[in-house]
N, C-alpha and C positions, 0 to 999 in steps of 0.2 A: 504496498501498502504506498504508498506520495502522499506527501501531507497533506492539499488540498481539498485529497479523499475527509481523510479524518477530520479536517475543519469542517468541507461540504455537512460529513452524515449530524457532524452535530449542531451549525446553520440548520438544519431539519429538526433539528429536539427546540430550539427553538420557536422558531414559525410554531409551532403546535404546541408547545406551551403561548404565545402569541395572541394565535388564534382560540384560547384555549378559556386567556386572563378577559380577553374581550369580551367574549362569551358571558361572563359573568353576574349576578350582581347584586349588590348591598353589601353588605355586611354580614354575607357568607361563611362555613368553614371551607367551598372549595374552591373562594375564592382565595380562601387564604391559602391553602390548600399551595393552590397552577403560580399562588404569585411568589410565596417560598418556593418551589421548583426552581419556577422561574431566577429567579434573585441566582438563587444557587445556584446553577449550569451560568450565568452570562456572564458569575463572576471567578470561575473554576478557568472555561472557555477563554477569557480573556487575562488571569493570565498563563494560562498555555499555550493563546495566543501569545503574551510576547516576548516567553521566556523564547518556545519552540516553531514559531517564528516571523516576525518582528526583530528579532534583538541580532540574530546571523545575516539579517539584511542591511541592516540602517548604518551598517559600516557600508554599503554600497551604495554610490553618486545614484546611481539611476531611480536608487526604495527608498533613497532618504527623506521623502519629502514625503514616498505613500505610506513608510510604515511611519513616522511621527505621526497626519494626518489620520490614521487610523488610532493608533494611542490613545488623544487629540479624541476622538470621539469615542471615545469607553471610553472616560471620562464626563463626557456628560453626557453621556446611555445611565450612568452609574449618577448620577444629579439626579437626573426624573429616576431614578431607583430612590431615590432620595426625597423625592419627592412627594414620590407615595407613600413610602412609608412614615411619611409626617402628616400626610394625605385621610379624613374619615372614611374607612372604603364606604359607606352608603350616599356617600355625597355623590355631585356630575360632577366635583372636578376631582376628584379622582381618575371616576373612567377615560376625562378629560387627559385625565397628564400620562392615564396607558393607553393610549390610543396612540397620545405625543412618542410615547415608548415604543412601542406598537412600526412607527412610522420611522424613528430615527435607530433601532435594529436592524429591519430589512431597509436601508440606505445603504446600512455602513453594509451589512451584507454581500448587496447585490452589489457597492460597486468594492471589496474583495473580491468575491466571485467572479469578477468582467470588469473588473482594470486590474487591480494587485499578485488573482493569482497568476493574468501571463505573463506581464513582466518577474514574474516572482519567476518564473520556469522556463525563460532564459536569461536569468543570473548564475543559477539554482545547479545542478553537477544530477545527478537521475539518484549518484550515490546518498546524495543532500538530505536528496525529494524524501528518500526512502526512513536514513537518519534521523530526522526530522519528525515526519510524523513515528514512528519508536517510543522514543522519544515523549512528545506528543497523547502516545495515545494512555502510553505507562500516565503519566504527568495522571496526563482527566481520568483513567483507572480508579489511582491512585485515591484522587480529588472527592472523587463521587459514597468512596470506600471510606470515607471521612481518614486516612490520612495524613499527617501534617503534613507542609512546606515549609 
């Protein structure tokens, strides 16, 4: 497996959780469960991606601006998650922030999949693509199983 497929699998998980979140309503246990799952998934994905995808690419002249942009978008996503955490789940503002989060995350995923992956594919060797995938997947599995880093 290459790093791109590994990341794309997790992007699909994020898309599914975002869709589920938008389809919840009020201050319900289901909304809380989906939100907690999404927060965890976003957090560990950002960490894994920054360590095992952006960091190896940021020193490349062609990739530096794209890597920095991706990291900046991670921070914007974190800020929206924080807004959701600080807003009552049964308020109309909460759903607006959830939709903003969905839009921001989906925009970020599209950027990565349609621009960043193509450029990175030209920069990384085949061995690097596989090695980074292994490190990324191992990191994600450990994070999902509660192993501290």
